[in-house]
C-alpha distance (Angstrom), angle and dihedral (degrees) to the residues before:
residue distance angle dihedral
X1 . . .
X2 3.81 . .
X3 3.77 126.2 .
X4 3.82 116.1 -149.7
X5 3.81 111.2 -150.7
X6 3.80 125.0 -165.9
X7 3.82 131.2 165.0
X8 3.76 103.2 -148.5
X9 3.84 114.1 -153.9
X10 3.79 106.7 -155.3
X11 3.81 121.2 -179.2
X12 3.82 103.5 -105.4
X13 3.79 94.0 -126.1
X14 3.84 89.8 57.8
X15 3.84 99.8 49.9
X16 3.83 95.5 106.1
X17 3.76 91.5 48.9
X18 3.78 91.6 45.5
X19 3.82 92.0 53.1
X20 3.77 91.3 49.6
X21 3.83 91.1 50.3
X22 3.79 90.6 46.3
X23 3.77 91.4 54.5
X24 3.83 87.4 54.0
X25 3.84 92.0 46.3
X26 3.84 97.4 45.7
X27 3.84 95.7 81.1
X28 3.84 90.0 54.2
X29 3.80 92.8 62.4
X30 3.79 93.9 35.9
X31 3.81 90.5 59.6
X32 3.84 94.1 58.1
X33 3.77 123.9 108.1
X34 3.80 110.7 -102.6
X35 3.83 94.4 22.2
X36 3.85 110.2 138.3
X37 3.83 107.6 168.5
X38 3.78 145.4 -31.1
X39 3.78 136.5 -150.9
X40 3.80 128.1 -173.9
X41 3.79 117.3 -166.2
X42 3.81 130.7 178.1
X43 3.78 121.2 -135.9
X44 3.80 116.3 -111.3
X45 3.81 94.9 -154.6
X46 3.86 98.8 39.1
X47 3.85 112.9 43.6
X48 3.76 109.2 -148.8
X49 3.77 95.1 32.3
X50 3.82 116.4 111.6
X51 3.78 130.7 -175.0
X52 3.79 114.3 -141.3
X53 3.81 117.2 -166.4
X54 3.77 118.8 -179.7
X55 3.79 124.6 -179.6
X56 3.79 116.9 -147.0
X57 3.78 129.7 -179.1
X58 3.87 90.2 -130.8
X59 3.81 137.4 3.7
X60 3.78 89.7 -116.0
X61 3.84 90.0 59.6
X62 3.78 88.3 66.5
X63 3.79 104.0 30.7
X64 3.82 100.5 37.5
X65 3.73 100.0 20.9
X66 3.81 111.6 39.5
X67 3.79 99.2 24.0
X68 3.81 92.9 52.4
X69 3.78 94.7 44.9
X70 3.84 132.2 99.1
X71 3.87 86.6 -119.6
X72 3.81 89.1 62.9
X73 3.76 90.4 54.6
X74 3.79 88.5 55.9
X75 3.84 91.0 45.0
X76 3.81 89.0 51.5
X77 3.80 93.5 49.3
X78 3.82 91.3 49.2
X79 3.83 98.2 45.1
X80 3.80 118.8 14.6
X81 3.83 97.0 78.6
X82 3.85 90.2 63.6
X83 3.84 94.0 63.5
X84 3.80 120.3 96.8
X85 3.04 104.6 -161.0
X86 3.78 108.0 11.3
X87 3.87 110.1 -102.8
X88 3.78 126.9 -111.8
X89 3.83 111.7 -123.1
X90 3.78 119.8 -151.9
X91 3.77 133.9 -179.9
X92 3.80 126.8 -139.1
X93 3.77 137.3 -170.3
X94 3.84 119.6 -149.2
X95 3.78 115.1 -105.3
X96 3.73 111.9 -116.9
X97 3.77 109.3 -124.4
X98 3.71 137.0 152.2
X99 3.79 112.4 -89.3
X100 3.78 116.2 -106.8
X101 3.70 109.2 -122.0
X102 3.76 127.8 -165.0
X103 3.81 116.5 -100.4
X104 3.81 115.2 -99.4
X105 3.75 114.0 -89.6
X106 3.77 115.0 -90.6
X107 3.78 114.7 -100.8
X108 3.73 116.3 -143.0
X109 3.77 125.0 -164.2
X110 3.74 121.6 -144.0
X111 3.73 128.5 -158.6
X112 3.77 116.9 -104.0
X113 3.79 113.6 -100.0
X114 3.74 109.4 -87.0
X115 3.79 112.0 -135.0
């Protein structure tokens, strides 16, 4: 799995229009082979900054598949004019670590019933 990461700088006066255009563009990317999931979040401290995270099966699904597709041309027409400056897109692989498990439940001893 690959995670595409992009900080999207949108001019603050255009955030509502950007979010509406993104809602229209979302099905374009979601229809692509290798697409797994997408989240778009807005920054609390910096209005107009959005974090886009897209999960792909493989890097080539994004770079060679989506970016060279007619759907990308539609995505670009809908969204790219909102960015100032144009965002840097990076790709990440999850770090393989041991899962963190919860500690075992505490065992308490009780005194035998006194009779």
